[in-house]
PAZAPA-705074 format. One line per 8 residues: number of its first residue (from 1); their letters; for each residue x, y, z of N, C-alpha, C. Coordinates in steps of 0.001 Angstrom, whole numbers. Layout:
N
NUM) a) X/Y/Z/X/Y/Z/X/Y/Z ~ ... $
***
This chain:
249
1) xxxxxxxx) 17436/-3866/-12886/16976/-3064/-11754/15482/-3223/-11576 ~ 15084/-3708/-10403/13664/-3876/-10112/13097/-2606/-9483 ~ 11836/-2326/-9794/11056/-1360/-9024/10243/-2167/-8025 ~ 10382/-1805/-6748/9690/-2505/-5678/8704/-1533/-5033 ~ 7421/-1811/-5181/6380/-1002/-4555/6013/-1654/-3226 ~ 6214/-920/-2148/5931/-1455/-820/4492/-1110/-446 ~ 3719/-2149/-202/2289/-2009/42/1981/-2467/1467 ~ 1560/-1582/2354/1243/-2027/3714/209/-3153/3728 $
9) xxxxxxxx) -838/-3012/2889/-1892/-4026/2771/-1957/-4517/1328 ~ -2797/-5486/1090/-2833/-6119/-226/-3162/-5150/-1359 ~ -3943/-4104/-1088/-4424/-3266/-2181/-3721/-1920/-2311 ~ -2877/-1527/-1368/-2399/-149/-1325/-1587/260/-2549 ~ -652/-573/-2982/198/-187/-4111/-615/-76/-5399 ~ -1521/-1017/-5622/-2355/-971/-6823/-3305/219/-6783 ~ -3911/477/-5633/-4778/1650/-5498/-4028/2928/-5842 ~ -2815/3045/-5363/-2081/4298/-5443/-1261/4441/-6719 $
17) xxxxxxxx) -785/3334/-7265/194/3406/-8359/-76/2425/-9494 ~ -1267/1843/-9551/-1514/786/-10532/-1231/1172/-11962 ~ -1587/2402/-12339/-1350/2835/-13719/129/2921/-14046 ~ 921/3448/-13137/2363/3553/-13358/3011/2177/-13385 ~ 2575/1291/-12504/3117/-71/-12518/2875/-712/-13878 ~ 1664/-539/-14431/1367/-1101/-15755/2284/-507/-16814 ~ 2461/801/-16789/3338/1451/-17779/4755/903/-17686 ~ 5240/702/-16460/6603/218/-16291/6755/-1222/-16765 $
25) xxxxxxxx) 5842/-2090/-16376/5973/-3493/-16780/5828/-3641/-18288 ~ 5009/-2794/-18899/4808/-2900/-20344/5872/-2161/-21140 ~ 6815/-1535/-20446/8003/-1008/-21113/9216/-1892/-20826 ~ 8983/-3032/-20167/10032/-4012/-19956/10696/-3980/-18598 ~ 10239/-3117/-17692/10833/-3056/-16352/10291/-4187/-15479 ~ 11145/-4835/-14696/10645/-5784/-13704/10089/-5032/-12494 ~ 8843/-5317/-12142/8177/-4636/-11034/7604/-5679/-10088 ~ 7813/-5468/-8791/7244/-6337/-7781/6468/-5498/-6769 $
33) xxxxxxxx) 5384/-6069/-6271/4591/-5450/-5206/4788/-6290/-3960 ~ 5393/-5675/-2936/5673/-6387/-1696/4661/-5950/-649 ~ 3784/-6855/-285/2768/-6543/721/3277/-6963/2090 ~ 3357/-5991/2997/3935/-6231/4316/2972/-6995/5223 ~ 1757/-6493/5382/786/-7093/6317/-48/-8151/5601 ~ 623/-9236/5229/-18/-10297/4455/14/-11635/5174 ~ 402/-11633/6449/549/-12881/7174/-760/-13433/7712 ~ -724/-14710/8072/-1894/-15340/8674/-2199/-14697/10031 $
41) xxxxxxxx) -3461/-14558/10369/-3802/-14022/11692/-3457/-15030/12780 ~ -2947/-14564/13914/-2676/-15496/15016/-3985/-15997/15612 ~ -3945/-17130/16297/-5183/-17668/16878/-5719/-16771/17985 ~ -7022/-16842/18169/-7663/-16057/19214/-8905/-15376/18686 ~ -9782/-14955/19575/-11018/-14291/19138/-10725/-12949/18496 ~ -11570/-12574/17550/-11400/-11282/16870/-12145/-10196/17637 ~ -11788/-8950/17339/-12444/-7805/17967/-13738/-7469/17230 ~ -14558/-6641/17840/-15774/-6189/17167/-15417/-5364/15934 $
49) xxxxxxxx) -14296/-4647/15977/-13840/-3892/14799/-13532/-4830/13646 ~ -12779/-5897/13918/-12462/-6863/12870/-13726/-7551/12360 ~ -14647/-7906/13272/-15901/-8547/12852/-16710/-7625/11936 ~ -16714/-6343/12253/-17432/-5391/11402/-16804/-5330/10014 ~ -15475/-5336/9966/-14797/-5322/8668/-15076/-6599/7897 ~ -15056/-7732/8562/-15364/-8997/7888/-16780/-8959/7305 ~ -17700/-8356/8047/-19063/-8227/7529/-19112/-7397/6261 ~ -18357/-6300/6240/-18297/-5456/5040/-17688/-6200/3866 $
57) xxxxxxxx) -16711/-7058/4173/-16013/-7782/3114/-16679/-9104/2763 ~ -17750/-9445/3508/-18502/-10683/3277/-17637/-11927/3473 ~ -16825/-11887/4529/-16037/-13051/4912/-16440/-13459/6326 ~ -16201/-14727/6657/-16704/-15267/7920/-15665/-15303/9031 ~ -14390/-15126/8688/-13353/-15227/9715/-12107/-14483/9252 ~ -11168/-14316/10189/-9909/-13652/9864/-9119/-14466/8832 ~ -9026/-15773/9039/-8246/-16597/8116/-8868/-16593/6722 ~ -10183/-16709/6649/-10851/-16660/5342/-10586/-15320/4658 $
65) xxxxxxxx) -10584/-14246/5423/-10338/-12924/4863/-8957/-12845/4241 ~ -7954/-13294/4976/-6576/-13208/4480/-6390/-14097/3254 ~ -6958/-15268/3284/-6834/-16169/2132/-7485/-15565/896 ~ -8668/-14973/1067/-9348/-14331/-58/-8526/-13171/-590 ~ -8015/-12360/307/-7299/-11163/-123/-5975/-11511/-812 ~ -5359/-12609/-441/-4151/-13045/-1156/-4481/-13379/-2614 ~ -5585/-14071/-2813/-5992/-14417/-4183/-6311/-13148/-4970 ~ -7049/-12235/-4348/-7357/-10970/-5011/-6074/-10232/-5384 $
73) xxxxxxxx) -5101/-10260/-4498/-3852/-9552/-4751/-3099/-10153/-5927 ~ -3069/-11472/-6009/-2418/-12122/-7148/-3100/-11719/-8456 ~ -4431/-11688/-8452/-5173/-11296/-9651/-4899/-9845/-10018 ~ -4862/-8975/-9007/-4601/-7556/-9260/-3203/-7351/-9823 ~ -2212/-8023/-9248/-838/-7886/-9726/-706/-8337/-11171 ~ -1384/-9429/-11529/-1334/-9894/-12921/-1891/-8852/-13875 ~ -2913/-8129/-13455/-3540/-7148/-14351/-2633/-5965/-14655 ~ -1649/-5727/-13802/-678/-4663/-14110/689/-5232/-14452 $
81) xxxxxxxx) 799/-6546/-14549/2035/-7181/-15002/3112/-7296/-13959 ~ 2761/-7174/-12679/3749/-7204/-11600/3749/-8551/-10894 ~ 4823/-8801/-10163/4903/-9988/-9315/4508/-9616/-7904 ~ 3650/-10410/-7295/3217/-10174/-5914/4074/-10974/-4955 ~ 4543/-10299/-3913/5336/-10934/-2859/4654/-10631/-1527 ~ 4438/-11654/-721/3706/-11497/538/4615/-11745/1735 ~ 4607/-10804/2665/5399/-10909/3886/4531/-11463/5024 ~ 5135/-11938/6114/4383/-12713/7120/3786/-11904/8267 $
89) xxxxxxxx) 3800/-10571/8187/3257/-9756/9280/1731/-9735/9178 ~ 992/-10023/10234/-474/-9919/10171/-927/-8461/10099 ~ -2105/-8249/9562/-2755/-6948/9575/-2922/-6473/11021 ~ -2923/-5144/11209/-2995/-4609/12575/-4238/-5070/13330 ~ -5340/-5303/12631/-6564/-5697/13331/-6478/-7110/13899 ~ -5426/-7856/13514/-5243/-9215/14017/-4053/-9345/14963 ~ -3188/-8360/15003/-1978/-8495/15813/-2309/-8434/17306 ~ -1589/-9233/18081/-1862/-9320/19511/-554/-9592/20250 $
97) xxxxxxxx) -581/-9360/21557/586/-9585/22406/793/-11077/22641 ~ 1893/-11394/23297/2179/-12796/23623/1135/-13389/24562 ~ 440/-12521/25288/-604/-12998/26195/-1980/-13019/25539 ~ -2042/-12635/24253/-3291/-12720/23516/-4086/-11442/23410 ~ -3603/-10349/23988/-4338/-9081/23931/-4178/-8434/22558 ~ -5297/-8098/21934/-5257/-7430/20644/-4745/-6002/20809 ~ -3932/-5542/19840/-3341/-4211/19928/-4275/-3112/19424 ~ -5145/-3425/18457/-5977/-2398/17814/-7415/-2898/17752 $
105) xxxxxxxx) -8228/-2447/18674/-9596/-2956/18779/-10650/-1906/18475 ~ -10270/-637/18378/-11255/419/18178/-10959/1309/16978 ~ -9684/1495/16649/-9319/2428/15587/-7999/1975/14991 ~ -7830/2224/13688/-6556/1890/13027/-5861/3126/12487 ~ -6512/4281/12567/-5912/5525/12087/-5305/6272/13274 ~ -4308/5615/13858/-3699/6095/15090/-2202/5783/15054 ~ -1483/6306/16046/-65/6003/16188/115/4538/16594 ~ 1269/3962/16283/1521/2570/16660/1435/2338/18163 $
113) xxxxxxxx) 926/1178/18531/875/779/19923/2306/668/20464 ~ 2608/1238/21630/3975/1156/22170/4490/-261/22325 ~ 3591/-1226/22472/4028/-2614/22614/4523/-3206/21300 ~ 4379/-2436/20196/4897/-2878/18898/6135/-2083/18497 ~ 6863/-1565/19448/7964/-657/19126/9069/-1315/18309 ~ 9159/-2635/18334/10208/-3320/17580/9730/-3814/16222 ~ 8458/-3618/15896/7929/-4176/14654/8579/-3564/13429 ~ 8792/-2259/13423/9422/-1620/12259/10811/-2208/12007 $
121) xxxxxxxx) 11557/-2463/13063/12884/-3064/12904/12775/-4481/12335 ~ 11773/-5222/12762/11584/-6572/12238/11270/-6531/10742 ~ 10418/-5584/10354/10078/-5452/8936/11298/-5026/8136 ~ 12073/-4094/8660/13289/-3653/7969/14232/-4825/7730 ~ 14348/-5715/8713/15214/-6886/8548/14684/-7821/7467 ~ 13365/-8022/7432/12770/-8862/6392/13007/-8275/5004 ~ 12871/-6963/4876/13107/-6307/3602/14565/-6446/3176 ~ 15472/-6236/4109/16900/-6307/3805/17274/-7666/3237 $
129) xxxxxxxx) 16669/-8718/3750/16979/-10075/3294/16617/-10284/1824 ~ 15656/-9517/1298/15176/-9741/-62/15686/-8704/-1057 ~ 16195/-7594/-566/16566/-6500/-1464/17898/-6755/-2152 ~ 17998/-6224/-3381/19249/-6239/-4130/19794/-4809/-4213 ~ 21037/-4706/-4604/21738/-3426/-4553/21036/-2333/-5349 ~ 20542/-2670/-6528/20035/-1635/-7429/18510/-1567/-7483 ~ 17832/-2172/-6530/16377/-2058/-6470/15971/-612/-6200 ~ 14866/-201/-6837/14260/1102/-6572/13034/879/-5697 $
137) xxxxxxxx) 13006/1539/-4539/11934/1338/-3563/10939/2480/-3593 ~ 9647/2136/-3543/8568/3125/-3531/7735/2900/-2280 ~ 7582/3957/-1496/7084/3890/-123/5835/4749/39 ~ 4884/4363/885/3721/5229/1125/4084/6490/1902 ~ 3433/7599/1546/3589/8847/2287/2905/8791/3650 ~ 1965/7931/3804/1120/7747/4997/24/8808/5103 ~ -505/9260/3963/-1695/10103/3991/-2816/9309/4675 ~ -3533/9945/5577/-4600/9269/6316/-4166/8754/7671 $
145) xxxxxxxx) -2870/8439/7815/-2345/8064/9119/-2651/6664/9586 ~ -2947/5724/8679/-3203/4342/9098/-1960/3792/9791 ~ -2157/3087/10890/-1033/2614/11685/-103/1710/10889 ~ -633/858/10022/228/-28/9245/1036/745/8217 ~ 479/1813/7680/1228/2658/6754/2365/3356/7498 ~ 2100/3820/8708/3127/4501/9499/4281/3552/9821 ~ 3947/2358/10256/4991/1394/10610/5786/991/9376 ~ 5105/799/8260/5785/428/7020/6762/1507/6592 $
153) xxxxxxxx) 6325/2758/6606/7233/3847/6225/8420/3919/7188 ~ 8174/3778/8474/9269/3814/9448/10291/2720/9155 ~ 9812/1531/8797/10719/426/8477/11562/745/7251 ~ 10943/1295/6225/11680/1622/5003/12725/2692/5249 ~ 12409/3651/6085/13354/4733/6330/14502/4291/7234 ~ 14406/3112/7831/15530/2541/8573/16585/1931/7648 ~ 16232/1712/6392/17115/982/5486/18276/1830/4971 ~ 18184/3140/5111/19218/4051/4622/19470/3848/3126 $
161) xxxxxxxx) 18353/3780/2382/18412/3660/924/17563/4766/325 ~ 17851/5170/-934/16988/6156/-1599/15565/5636/-1711 ~ 14602/6513/-1498/13197/6138/-1561/12428/7107/-2445 ~ 11486/6574/-3212/10402/7347/-3787/9206/7194/-2844 ~ 8291/8166/-2890/7090/8117/-2072/5849/8261/-2953 ~ 4792/7517/-2611/3519/7663/-3312/2444/8145/-2358 ~ 1469/8872/-2915/320/9328/-2127/-643/8163/-1959 ~ -1049/7912/-724/-1894/6766/-401/-3331/7016/-871 $
169) xxxxxxxx) -3781/6254/-1847/-5159/6284/-2325/-5916/5171/-1597 ~ -7149/5426/-1125/-8023/6573/-1396/-7875/7740/-429 ~ -6976/7609/579/-6893/8657/1601/-6464/9992/1001 ~ -5617/9956/-16/-5200/11201/-672/-6377/11883/-1374 ~ -7370/11101/-1798/-8558/11681/-2426/-9473/12292/-1370 ~ -9525/11688/-197/-10416/12155/873/-9815/13306/1672 ~ -8483/13345/1736/-7819/14328/2601/-6743/15098/1835 ~ -7129/15804/778/-6114/16556/12/-5420/17620/850 $
177) xxxxxxxx) -6060/18051/1930/-5447/19061/2796/-4190/18541/3496 ~ -4018/17213/3544/-2826/16651/4176/-1609/16618/3258 ~ -1822/16813/1962/-726/16665/1006/408/17662/1206 ~ 152/18972/1394/1283/19903/1508/2260/19528/2611 ~ 1754/19181/3782/2650/18793/4878/3356/17475/4570 ~ 2648/16557/3908/3218/15237/3631/4386/15303/2658 ~ 4372/16252/1736/5434/16332/722/6405/17478/990 ~ 6309/18081/2159/7258/19130/2518/8677/18544/2544 $
185) xxxxxxxx) 9596/19187/1852/10951/18677/1760/11158/17633/689 ~ 10106/17343/-77/10184/16382/-1169/9965/17090/-2499 ~ 10453/16486/-3562/10282/17006/-4914/9504/15981/-5733 ~ 8457/16438/-6394/7616/15528/-7165/8087/15360/-8590 ~ 7912/14171/-9126/8151/13895/-10540/6899/13270/-11113 ~ 6432/13814/-12225/5207/13334/-12844/5523/12230/-13848 ~ 4744/11163/-13803/4911/10028/-14708/3669/9912/-15589 ~ 3900/9641/-16856/2806/9535/-17835/2010/8252/-17617 $
193) xxxxxxxx) 697/8376/-17710/-211/7220/-17662/-1086/7270/-18905 ~ -1013/6265/-19733/-1806/6195/-20955/-3232/5770/-20647 ~ -4081/5826/-21669/-5459/5364/-21492/-5485/3869/-21182 ~ -4577/3105/-21769/-4499/1673/-21460/-3997/1452/-20043 ~ -3047/2293/-19616/-2566/2206/-18246/-3658/2519/-17245 ~ -4474/3543/-17560/-5598/3888/-16688/-6582/2724/-16581 ~ -6907/2111/-17709/-7851/985/-17688/-7303/-170/-16858 ~ -6010/-473/-17025/-5401/-1552/-16238/-5405/-1218/-14754 $
201) xxxxxxxx) -5171/43/-14436/-5209/520/-13044/-6588/267/-12437 ~ -7612/669/-13171/-8980/476/-12683/-9315/-1009/-12547 ~ -8891/-1812/-13531/-9184/-3240/-13474/-8443/-3924/-12325 ~ -7228/-3472/-12036/-6478/-4061/-10937/-7135/-3745/-9596 ~ -7605/-2512/-9439/-8327/-2174/-8212/-9603/-3013/-8104 ~ -10295/-3168/-9218/-11530/-3958/-9214/-11272/-5408/-8815 ~ -10053/-5902/-9049/-9720/-7271/-8660/-9751/-7443/-7142 ~ -9580/-6350/-6403/-9730/-6393/-4948/-11215/-6201/-4611 $
209) xxxxxxxx) -12020/-7112/-5105/-13476/-6937/-5067/-14021/-6820/-3648 ~ -13413/-7512/-2694/-13928/-7476/-1326/-13795/-6089/-707 ~ -12902/-5270/-1237/-12598/-3982/-620/-13369/-2808/-1213 ~ -13990/-2999/-2368/-14586/-1866/-3084/-15612/-1132/-2236 ~ -16493/-1852/-1559/-17563/-1189/-807/-17028/-427/402 ~ -15844/-801/898/-15253/-89/2025/-14525/1168/1596 ~ -14075/1209/347/-13230/2296/-113/-13948/3289/-1026 ~ -14992/2819/-1700/-15720/3632/-2678/-17214/3354/-2544 $
217) xxxxxxxx) -18010/4171/-3212/-19450/3904/-3204/-19758/2597/-3921 ~ -19111/2383/-5048/-19250/1151/-5823/-18140/1155/-6871 ~ -18127/147/-7751/-17059/36/-8741/-17078/1204/-9719 ~ -18250/1689/-10090/-18322/2830/-11002/-17737/4084/-10367 ~ -18009/4267/-9081/-17437/5402/-8361/-15919/5298/-8338 ~ -15387/4090/-8110/-13940/3885/-8115/-13349/4269/-9459 ~ -13956/3797/-10537/-13408/4089/-11867/-13414/5595/-12158 ~ -14467/6252/-11737/-14548/7699/-11964/-13493/8447/-11164 $
225) xxxxxxxx) -13341/8084/-9886/-12383/8781/-9037/-10943/8553/-9496 ~ -10632/7351/-9916/-9271/7076/-10398/-9023/7806/-11712 ~ -10020/7830/-12589/-9873/8587/-13842/-9630/10067/-13546 ~ -10426/10630/-12648/-10277/12053/-12332/-8938/12327/-11657 ~ -8498/11425/-10809/-7205/11573/-10137/-6070/11605/-11152 ~ -6145/10709/-12122/-5130/10674/-13175/-5161/11952/-14014 ~ -6357/12431/-14344/-6465/13641/-15156/-5992/14874/-14399 ~ -6362/14977/-13129/-5963/16134/-12323/-4456/16224/-12162 $
233) xxxxxxxx) -3805/15074/-12119/-2350/15043/-11930/-1591/14889/-13235 ~ -2328/14857/-14355/-1701/14648/-15668/-793/13421/-15624 ~ -1296/12364/-15040/-530/11138/-14873/-501/10755/-13408 ~ 685/10478/-12897/853/10130/-11491/2160/10729/-10987 ~ 2135/11275/-9797/3326/11880/-9214/3906/10992/-8126 ~ 5226/10807/-8170/5992/10240/-7073/6921/11324/-6548 ~ 7312/11207/-5289/8160/12217/-4663/9444/11588/-4153 ~ 10514/12401/-4142/11782/11987/-3563/12361/13147/-2759 $
241) xxxxxxxx) 13243/12864/-1819/13803/13937/-994/14552/14975/-1813 ~ 14387/16220/-1438/15017/17340/-2162/16508/17175/-2263 ~ 17146/16751/-1186/18593/16795/-1144/19262/15816/-2103 ~ 18493/14786/-2592/19139/13839/-3500/18788/14125/-4962 ~ 17977/15169/-5203/17626/15504/-6577/18798/16250/-7210 ~ 19289/15787/-8340/20405/16422/-9037/19835/17319/-10127 ~ 20105/18615/-10031/19609/19565/-11026/20673/19834/-12071 ~ 20283/19979/-13342/21281/20253/-14385/21934/21610/-14171 $
249) x) 23188/21720/-14598/23937/22990/-14442/23376/24060/-15369 $
***
């Protein structure tokens, strides 16, 4: 039985669950991280939003960015003992219509563009092709409301399979007020994270070096926040729907 962590972007699963992934792989469980928005950007000029992000990440183009982030993702997955799997959907900042119009040019923390109404179904079909009967799926809660997280969760919930949910880091750290509504109707289970698991978690996040300055003040800030997050939660919590939780008699 595989544990499959669904990551909208290259870093989401490691940011949110890296310590637990390490604990699972080092207890002999097969774990894979499936990154949905890992495809090559389509041709065409980039938006000022994408150019600003490339500047933060110190990359010169959309293609260079994706190529770099794939390498970072492979390195991060190795640090927690997981296999990285990349899907062909481009990041929202690169997606465009058949006529070349970019869908997201000003903001990514918004509802999906109506012209992408079939994207969740396309992702669900891609997932179905790779899934096995006894795989355990772990899905983002969509804390923060990033459009790619929303579409990814919608695709997973089309599969009609049991799901675990994880709190999206770093958004869960920035917006703790969103947690009660996000887990309404869900039941949390706490998972142990050892000191070695915590270190591997921090090192895996650090492997996404291009992203650190966008997500944290610096690498030291990241390590402190992840340590505190683990301590505050006495490990890491995943959630599942109330109705499928079996309570002892």
